Phi, psi and omega in degrees: 000114179280169184297320181295321179295320180293325179293313180303318181294322178296316179297317180298315182300317179299312179304324182283322187279329185304313179302321178295319178296320177298320183293317176298318182293321178295318179297318181298307182300315181297320181295318179295322177297313181297323179291321179298317180295321180295320179296316188293332175288349179085013179282125182260171179298326179292324183283336183236086183304335182283350183285142173292163187297331187275002178280000000 
């Protein structure tokens, strides 16, 4: 495997992984926003049994 071939493989891997990374990041940000809104409304874990422990 030459250096150029390795670089091409790396670029391909990045292009394949980036969309997944972006989707994960969007889900993470959306989750944080949802948790923030829930906290601002004053909803506690006791009042919302469906909420995970870390909210």
